[in-house]
Structures are given as C-alpha cells and as structure tokens.
C-alpha positions in Angstrom: -24.4 2.9 -17.5 -25.8 4.2 -20.7 -22.3 5.0 -22.0 -21.1 1.4 -21.3 -24.1 0.0 -23.3 -23.3 2.4 -26.2 -19.6 1.3 -26.1 -20.6 -2.4 -26.1 -23.1 -2.1 -28.9 -21.1 0.3 -31.0 -17.7 -1.4 -30.8 -18.4 -5.0 -30.0 -15.5 -7.1 -28.7 -13.2 -4.0 -28.7 -15.8 -2.2 -26.5 -15.8 -5.1 -24.1 -12.0 -4.9 -23.9 -12.1 -1.2 -23.2 -14.7 -1.6 -20.5 -12.8 -4.5 -19.0 -9.5 -2.5 -19.0 -11.1 0.5 -17.3 -12.7 -1.6 -14.6 -9.4 -3.6 -14.1 -7.4 -0.4 -13.9 -9.7 1.1 -11.2 -9.5 -2.1 -9.2 -5.7 -2.2 -9.4 -5.3 1.4 -8.5 -7.5 0.9 -5.4 -5.4 -2.2 -4.5 -2.2 -0.2 -4.8 -3.7 2.6 -2.5 -4.6 0.0 0.1 -1.0 -1.5 0.0 0.4 2.0 0.3 -1.8 2.8 3.3 -0.7 -0.5 5.0 2.9 0.3 4.3 2.6 3.8 5.8 0.8 2.4 8.9 3.5 -0.2 9.4 6.3 2.3 9.0 4.6 4.6 11.6 4.4 1.7 14.1 8.1 0.9 13.4 9.1 4.5 14.0 7.1 4.7 17.2 8.7 1.5 18.5 12.2 2.7 17.5 11.6 6.0 19.3 10.4 4.1 22.4 13.6 2.1 22.4 15.7 5.2 22.0 14.0 6.8 25.0 14.3 3.6 27.1 18.0 3.1 26.4 18.9 6.8 26.4 21.4 6.4 23.5 21.7 5.7 19.8 20.8 2.2 18.7 23.5 0.2 17.1 24.0 -3.3 15.9 25.3 -4.4 19.3 22.5 -2.7 21.4 20.5 -5.9 21.8 23.5 -7.9 22.9 24.5 -5.1 25.4 21.0 -4.9 26.8 20.7 -8.6 27.4 24.0 -8.8 29.3 
C-alpha cells in the first residue's frame, strides 16, 4: 500500500492511471481464467456425454445417428 501512495503522490494523474491499469489488468486476467475454467468444464461434460452415447449405441456417431435411433 505504501508503494501505491508513493506512486500517487509522486506522479499525480499519471500515477493514478498506472494504478488503475494494474488493477484493471489483474481483474481482466482473473475473469479470463474463470471463463477458461468454465470452458474446460463444459468441454469435459460434452466429452463424457459423447462417450456415453458411443457406448450406448455401440458405433460411431454420425449426422444420421439421431434419426436412426428415433426410428
């Protein structure tokens, strides 16, 4: 906290901009990490569901698989 006070008093508006930029960058990086984690979780769920379908049907999935299964 002491460093931030030194930056603000020593550099004025430019110091404020630097502090704001650092805080904003940390916030955006954290937000990107959360989105990446969400994506990985969703991809894992999709893969598990796809594997379950493959085991259930016993063959490779194709574009016509749903239609063939319904009939």
